[in-house]
C-alpha positions as CSV (number, residue, x, y, z in Angstrom):
1,M,-63.4,18.1,208.7
2,T,-61.6,15.1,210.3
3,R,-62.6,13.8,213.7
4,R,-59.1,14.7,215.0
5,R,-59.5,18.2,213.8
6,T,-63.0,18.4,215.3
7,R,-61.7,17.4,218.7
8,E,-58.8,19.8,218.5
9,R,-61.3,22.6,217.9
10,V,-63.3,21.6,221.0
11,A,-60.1,21.6,223.1
12,A,-59.2,25.0,221.7
13,T,-62.6,26.4,222.5
14,L,-62.4,25.2,226.1
15,A,-59.0,26.7,226.6
16,V,-60.1,30.1,225.4
17,L,-63.4,30.3,227.2
18,L,-62.2,28.8,230.5
19,A,-59.5,31.4,230.6
20,L,-62.2,34.1,230.9
21,G,-63.0,33.1,234.4
22,C,-59.9,31.7,236.2
23,A,-58.8,34.8,238.1
24,S,-61.6,35.1,240.6
25,T,-61.3,34.4,244.3
26,P,-63.1,31.3,245.7
27,D,-66.8,31.6,246.5
28,A,-67.5,31.4,250.3
29,D,-70.8,29.6,249.5
30,A,-69.1,26.8,247.5
31,I,-71.6,24.2,248.5
32,D,-74.8,24.2,246.5
33,P,-77.4,22.2,248.3
34,D,-79.5,21.9,245.1
35,Q,-76.7,20.4,243.0
36,V,-76.7,16.7,242.4
37,S,-73.4,14.8,242.3
38,W,-71.8,14.9,238.8
39,A,-68.8,12.9,239.9
40,G,-69.8,9.3,239.1
41,P,-69.0,7.3,235.9
42,V,-71.5,7.8,233.1
43,D,-72.3,6.1,229.8
44,F,-73.0,9.3,227.9
45,T,-74.3,7.6,224.8
46,D,-76.7,5.5,226.8
47,L,-77.9,8.5,228.8
48,R,-78.4,10.6,225.6
49,T,-80.3,7.8,224.0
50,R,-82.6,7.2,227.0
51,Y,-83.3,10.9,227.3
52,G,-83.9,11.3,223.6
53,D,-86.6,8.6,223.7
54,R,-88.4,10.0,226.8
55,E,-92.0,10.8,226.2
56,D,-91.5,14.1,228.2
57,F,-88.3,15.1,226.5
58,T,-89.8,18.3,225.0
59,A,-91.2,19.3,228.4
60,V,-88.1,18.5,230.3
61,C,-85.3,19.6,227.9
62,E,-86.8,22.1,225.5
63,T,-89.8,24.0,227.0
64,G,-88.5,26.9,229.0
65,R,-84.9,26.2,228.2
66,P,-83.0,29.1,229.8
67,L,-80.1,29.3,227.3
68,R,-80.6,33.0,226.4
69,E,-80.8,34.0,230.1
70,L,-77.7,32.0,230.9
71,Y,-75.7,33.6,228.0
72,E,-76.9,37.1,229.0
73,A,-75.8,36.4,232.6
74,A,-72.4,35.0,231.5
75,N,-71.8,38.0,229.2
76,A,-72.5,40.2,232.2
77,E,-70.2,38.0,234.3
78,D,-73.1,37.4,236.7
79,W,-71.7,34.0,237.6
80,Q,-74.0,33.5,240.6
81,R,-77.0,33.9,238.3
82,V,-75.6,31.3,235.9
83,L,-75.2,28.9,238.9
84,D,-78.7,29.6,240.2
85,V,-80.4,29.0,236.8
86,S,-78.3,26.1,235.6
87,A,-78.5,23.9,238.7
88,P,-82.2,23.0,238.6
89,W,-82.2,22.8,234.8
90,L,-79.4,20.2,234.7
91,V,-81.1,18.2,237.4
92,D,-84.0,17.7,235.1
93,C,-82.1,17.7,231.8
94,P,-78.5,16.4,232.4
95,V,-77.9,16.0,228.7
96,D,-77.9,19.7,227.9
97,I,-74.4,20.3,226.5
98,D,-74.7,24.1,226.4
99,V,-75.7,24.4,230.0
100,H,-73.0,22.1,231.3
101,F,-70.5,24.3,229.5
102,L,-71.9,27.6,230.9
103,R,-72.0,26.1,234.4
104,M,-68.5,24.9,234.0
105,V,-67.3,28.4,233.2
106,A,-69.3,29.9,236.1
107,C,-67.9,27.4,238.6
108,R,-64.4,28.1,237.4
109,A,-65.0,31.8,237.7
110,R,-66.3,31.4,241.3
111,G,-63.3,29.4,242.3
112,R,-65.1,26.1,242.4
113,A,-62.5,24.0,240.6
114,I,-63.8,20.6,241.5
115,D,-67.4,21.4,240.3
116,A,-66.0,23.0,237.2
117,H,-64.0,19.8,236.5
118,H,-67.1,17.6,236.8
119,H,-69.1,19.7,234.3
120,E,-66.1,19.8,232.0
121,V,-66.1,16.0,232.0
122,W,-69.8,16.0,231.2
123,F,-69.3,18.6,228.5
124,H,-66.5,16.6,226.9
125,G,-68.4,13.3,227.4
126,L,-71.6,14.5,225.8
127,I,-69.8,16.1,222.8
128,D,-67.6,13.1,222.3
129,S,-70.6,10.8,222.3
130,V,-72.0,12.8,219.4
131,L,-68.7,13.0,217.5
132,R,-68.2,9.2,217.9
133,S,-71.6,8.5,216.4
134,G,-70.5,9.3,212.8
135,R,-68.1,11.4,210.7
136,G,-70.4,14.3,210.1
137,V,-70.7,13.7,206.4
138,L,-73.8,12.9,204.3
139,G,-73.2,9.2,204.2
140,D,-72.2,8.9,207.9
141,P,-73.9,11.8,209.8
142,Y,-73.6,12.5,213.5
143,I,-76.5,11.1,215.5
144,A,-78.1,13.7,217.7
145,I,-81.1,13.5,220.0
146,S,-82.4,16.9,219.2
147,V,-81.9,19.9,216.9
148,S,-80.7,21.9,219.9
149,E,-78.0,19.3,220.4
150,E,-76.9,19.7,216.8
151,Y,-76.4,23.4,217.4
152,A,-74.7,22.8,220.7
153,V,-72.1,20.8,218.8
154,I,-71.8,23.6,216.2
155,R,-71.2,26.1,219.0
156,A,-68.7,23.9,220.8
157,L,-66.7,23.8,217.5
158,R,-66.7,27.6,217.4
159,L,-68.6,27.6,214.1
160,D,-71.0,30.3,213.0
161,P,-74.1,28.6,211.5
162,E,-75.3,30.1,208.2
163,E,-77.9,27.7,206.8
164,Q,-79.7,24.6,207.8
165,R,-81.5,22.4,205.3
166,L,-83.2,19.0,205.4
167,V,-81.8,16.5,202.9
168,E,-82.6,13.0,201.9
169,G,-83.1,10.5,204.8
170,G,-84.1,13.1,207.4
171,V,-80.6,14.4,207.6
172,D,-79.9,18.0,208.7
173,A,-77.2,19.7,206.7
174,I,-75.8,22.7,208.7
175,T,-73.5,25.0,206.8
176,A,-71.3,27.1,209.1
177,R,-68.3,29.3,208.9
178,E,-65.1,28.7,210.7
179,P,-63.3,31.5,212.6
180,G,-60.9,31.8,209.7
181,G,-63.8,32.3,207.2
182,E,-63.9,28.9,205.6
183,S,-67.4,27.5,205.0
184,I,-68.1,23.9,205.9
185,T,-71.2,21.7,206.1
186,L,-71.8,19.1,208.9
187,Y,-74.5,16.5,208.7
188,F,-76.7,15.3,211.6
189,R,-79.5,12.8,211.9
190,A,-81.8,13.5,214.8
191,D,-83.5,10.1,214.9
192,A,-85.0,10.6,218.4
193,H,-86.4,14.0,217.3
194,W,-88.3,12.3,214.4
195,R,-89.5,9.5,216.7
196,R,-90.9,12.0,219.1
197,L,-92.7,13.8,216.3
198,Q,-94.2,10.5,215.1
199,R,-95.5,9.8,218.6
200,A,-96.9,13.2,219.0
201,F,-98.5,13.3,215.5
202,P,-99.0,9.6,214.5
203,A,-101.0,10.5,211.4
204,A,-98.1,12.3,209.9
205,G,-96.1,9.1,209.7
206,N,-98.7,7.4,207.5
């Protein structure tokens, strides 16, 4: 899969999913006092790198991750629940691609176009940071900060994962099926994940 084709798939995914929530009336309670500002310029690669190397990354970005709850709320079109759950999570873990996407859809559904745009920028920025890190092939894998980030990219590309295996060099090979039925394999190297494991279990690295 070429980088251009990958980005086109992301754009197509956004167009389809954003269309699900564009017809609602504006929310009277459009100001969320718990929401931080997402409007400023961001170096997404630097941010991802710094978060990936945090000692508390697992506690902040993995333990208690509300992804299932958010998807259930989104499937039920309970957009306020999506907003309520995603806001505090993103304050602590602003590099969560999936949660930015779901909050973007919820904001658009509640008529909060400016907020939706901010999270769309973050979603694109985080995804693009991963896609710019390599070509997704064995000799030049994408660099991810976690296994969950690898699967966030797979979901953003509208791929259905079928198999994950660890290959030489600590590279994850994820075989997935495209909507048309074609099977492809993307390669990721989650260096930060392995560094966190080595810090947590130093004897394992010897």
